N, C-alpha and C positions, 0 to 999 in steps of 0.2 A: 379676787372675788368681787368684781366690779357689777353691780346692780344694772346699769344704764342700759346696756345691751339687751338683757331678758325684760326690762319693764319696758323699754320701747317697743320692742319687736313682740313680746308676747304676753302683753297686757291690755285690754280693752278699756284693787281694795284694802281701918285699924285691924291688924293681924287677926284672922280667926284661924284657930288651931283645932282639929277634931283630932287629938293626940291618940292614934290606935295603938291597942295592943297588937305585938308582932303576931301576925296571922300567917299559919302554916297549911292550915287544912285546904283541901281542893275547893274551888269555887269562891277563893278569897283573892284580893289584891290590894296592897298599900301604896297608895299615890301620894307623892309629894307634889304640889302643885304650886307653881310662881306667877300665874296670872292673876287677874281679878277674881275675887271669891265667886261671882255669879257665872263666870266661864268655867271656873273650876267645877262648881255644882252641875252645870249641864253636863260637861264631859262625864262626871262620876254617874250620873243619874242615868244617861243615856246609854253608856257601856254597861251599866248594872241591868237595866231593863231588856237589853239586847241579847246579852250572855247569859244572864243569871249569876254573874260573878259578883259578889258582895264586895264593894270597894270601901275602904277605909281612907278617907282623903285629909290630908294636912295642906292648909295655905299658908304659905310664908313667901318672903322675897328671896329673890335668886341667891344673893350672898348667903342668907340664912341656911337654905337648903344644903347649898355647898358645904357649909361648915358641919351642919347635922350629918351629911352623908360619910363626911370625913372623920367624925367624932364616933361613927358608929362602924367604922370599918372593919372591926374586929369582930363586930356581932350585928351584921346589916338587919335593919328593921323595915326599909322601904324596898319597894319593888322597881318602880318607875318615877322617874324625875321628869315631870311634862311641864315644859313652858319656862319662860324667863330668858334672859339674854344669852346669847351663846359662849361669851367669854369664860364664865365660870363651868359650863359644861366642859369646855376645851380644858380647862385646868383639871378638872376631875379625870378626864379621859386620860391625860398625861401622866396623873398619878395613880392610874390602874383603879380608880375608884367605881369605874362603870365599866360596862359589858359589850365585847364586839357583837355586833348584830347585823345581818342583811335582810331588810324586808323585801318580800316580793312586790310590794308595792313602788319600791324605788324606782321603777321603769316609768312612773307616772309622775316624778318630782322634778320641780325647777332645777336648773344647773347650780344656783346658789344653795339650795338645799343640799345636793349631793356633795357640793364643794365643803361644806361643813362636815358632812358624814367622813370624807377624805381625810381632812384635816384632823378629824377626831380619831384617826385610824379606825374609822368603823365603830365608834364607841358614843357617838351623838349623831342626831339628824336636824336639819331645819325643818320647821313644823310653819313658822311665820316669819314676815319680814316687815320692820317699821323703821321710821327715820327719826331721829333726835331732833328737838327744837324748844319751843316753849310755847305757853300760851298766856295772854294778859287779859285782865280785867279792863274792859274797855271804859267802863265807869271810873274806876280808879285811876287810870291813866288820863283820862280828860281832866278829873278834878286837881290833878298835879301839874296841869298846865303843860303836859309833855306831849311831843308828836307821838305816834305809835312807835313803839320799838319795832325793829325789822331784823337787826343784826345782833351779833353776840355782843358786839361793842357799845350798844344801846343799853345793855343790862348794867353798865358799870357808872350810868349817870347818877349823880349825887342825891336827886329827887327819888330815888328809888332806895335809899338807905332804910335797911332793915324791913323792906317790902319784897324781896324776893326769897322763894323757896326753893330748894332743891334737897334730894335725898343724900343720904350718908353713902358713899361708894363702897365702905365696909359690908353695908348690909343690903344696898341695891344695885341691881344691874344696870338699872337705867343711869344710875349716878357714876356708875364706873365707867359706861358707855361716853359719859360727859368728859370725865377726865382723860380717857385714851383719845377721844375724839380731837380735844382742845390740843394736847400733845402732837398729834398728828397734824393737826391743822395750822399751828403756829410755831412747832418746835418745843421742846420740853422746857427750855429756859422761857422763853416768852409765854409759853403754855401756862406755866406756874405762876408768873407774874400776873396774868389775866385772873387765875384763880384766887390769889391772894388779893386782888382789888375787888374779885365779884364778893369774896367774904365780907366786905364791910357792907354790903347790901343785903346780905343772908338773915334772915330773921330765924330761922330754924332749919337744920339738917334733919329730915324725917327720915323714919326707918323704911317707909314704902315708896318705891318710884313714882306711883302714879298720884300718891297723896297731893302733891302740890298742885295738880291740875285741880282738883275739887276744892281745895282752899282758894285758888284764883277763882273759881267758878262762884264762891260764895262771897267774894270780897274781903276774904281774911287775909290775903296776900295780893299785890298788884300782879306779879309774875310767878309763874311756875315753871320750871324747867323740867321738861318731861319728854316722852316720847309723843310725837304730835297727834297720833291716833288717840292717846289719854286725852288730850285737851278737846280733841273732836268729840267726844263723846258727850261733853257738856254744851258745846256749841249747838249740835243738834237736837238737844233737848230745850234749847231756846235760853240758855244762861249767857250774862254778858261776857263770855269769853272768845278770844280771838287767836286761832292756831297760827304759828309762825314756823316756817323754815327759814333758818338764818341766812342772810344774804352772802356771808363770806365762805359758806360750806357747812355741810354737818355730817355726822357719822350716822350709821345706823345699825339696828340689831339683826341677829338672824336667830329669832326665838328658837329654842331646840328642845330636843327629849333624849333622854339616855336611860338605859336599863342599869339598875344598880347592880354592881358584881356582889354576888354572894346572896341575889333575890331568892328569898325563900318560896316566893311562887313564880318561877321562873316562867313556865310555860303559860301562865295567865298574862304575866308581864308581857309577853312576846304578841300574845292575842291583842292586849290592849295597844301596844306600839303598832301592829298592822292596823287595826282599826283606826286609831287616831291620825294616820296618815290618809285615810280615805276621803273621798269628796263629800260624803255624808256626815263624818265626824267634823271635817273642817268648816264645813257649813255652820256649825253650831255658834261659832264666834260672833258672828253679827247680831244674831237675836238676844246674846249675852251682851250686846253693846261693846262688842271688842272689833276694832275695825282694821286690823291688820291684814297684810295680804298672805294670802294661804300658799303652802308649798305646793301643794297639789295641782297639777295643771288642769284638772279638770273640776277643781272647787271653785264655787262661784266667788267673784270678788266682791265684797261690800261695796256699795254704790257710795258710801260715806267714807271710803279708805283714802288717805291723802294721797295724792298722785305723785308717787315718787319719781316718776319718770320727767317730772318737770321742776325737780329739785336740785341743786348743785351737791352732789354726794361725793364726800371723799372716797378714795379708795382704800376703806378700812382695812388695817392688816390684822386678821381675826387671829392668825396663827400666833404673831408676836405678842399681841395684846390678851391672848387666851391662855399665853404660857404661865406656869405657875411662878418661873422666877420673874417675870414681868410685872405681874399682877402685884405679888407681894412686894416687890420694891416700889412699883407707884402708889400702893395704897400707903406704905409707911412712910414715903415721902410726904404724902398728901396729909397724913395725921401729923406730922412733925412740922410742915412748913406752912399748912393753911389751916386746917381745923384749930390748931393750938393758939392761933393769933389772936389777939384781944380785938373786941368790936371797936 
């Protein structure tokens, strides 16, 4: 699932829960949304306005939605899981928590989107892509007398002790992408040594993957490890934050969408699925300050979107690191060997 070819040739872009009661009447949809709240609201409102279907939306991080869908498997309450990193979507697909579906819009999607669909055995589809990196507060870095960090290795500088934030990979797809990226980039042994060394500089592991970008923009932390587009949000609005694609190379996400197996509003779920893959729906990201690259070839790429074709991207193995066994193993190892360490 290498992005470089299509990017080079095909491109010129606090948890809030609206806990819904299970909806079974015609004209309803229960949406579990894993992107930023503003984008979740924009999608919900636009679909509701266009179709008349009443949307009950819950916004949580990817790992939290996966855990919720798994806990509700015997009595499903959600209809569609929209957004968030592709790895937990693949795990849910492997565990038959989501439903096979082929959209007529598939013909208009980039190859990387369809690769996700094939890897998930038609139970998940790619809706956007974004690269992992970090954002640093320029004022904070200058005050520490440091050179601007450009690489993963730079985040181990002792001057950054207790001044780096990243999410917890158990709740955040962003942070799991970091865990899987480091393992693939450095090898598992060296990768975990890196994460242990990084732990000394972590001030807190947040629940939300994007939260460290906001903290860095406000000067609450010097560095936030996030998807680069999340740091771009604050740079665009003039905050003293600089996005970085690490020099050693980095991983990326294929943000995904899945229909929950046993969905009570299945026909409406399919309507939302098809609509969410359309250029018009995917164009709602940029006005909501979300600058990922959309999966529909005909959707506009936000001009603020990080240029992934210019980055050193690893050949991220979505099938392996999205598998249930590998995710469970790596998360347990991280809990035991990294998070439990004293500061």
